[in-house]
C-alpha positions, 0 to 999 in steps of 0.5 A: 632804695630810693632817696629823696634830695629834693626838696619842695619847701626851698630853692636848693642849689646844685651845691647844697644838693653835692653836699646833702647827696655826699652826706647821705653817701657817708651817712649810708655808709656809716650809719645805716649799713645794715638797713639798706633800705632804709628810705632818708629824705631830704629833710626826714630827721636825722636824730629823731628817725634813730639814723644819728644818735649823739655820737654819730652827731661828732663823727658827722662834724668830723665829717663835715669839717675833713669833707667840706673843709668849713669849721663847725663851732659850738653854737653851731650844732643845733638841730637847724644846722644839721638836723637832715640833710637839708639843713646840712646842704644849707648850713655848710653851703653857707659856711664854704659861701662865707655867709657864715652858716645858716643862721646868717652871718658871724657878728663883728667885732666891735 
């Protein structure tokens, strides 16, 4: 079993890699326990590959909020933010860094 958490398309910080690795461990324990040889790369789709279903997305969000102390708003529940381990690493890292998530900073109220 080998997981490829490297990426060739974007620079990944150590914080993003750590988030992706911890999320991978959680996904393996909760969704892939019956398929230990399933190879899951950084940019492999979690939903499209059948790793996580719609109920699993809710469980994943609960894990991310509990584990990393960030809030995932309803409008942030997208493929772009949660569709792969790499997307999760970027999204959660940005949230924790105060950058408002992968979609950029949240707009300021007038």
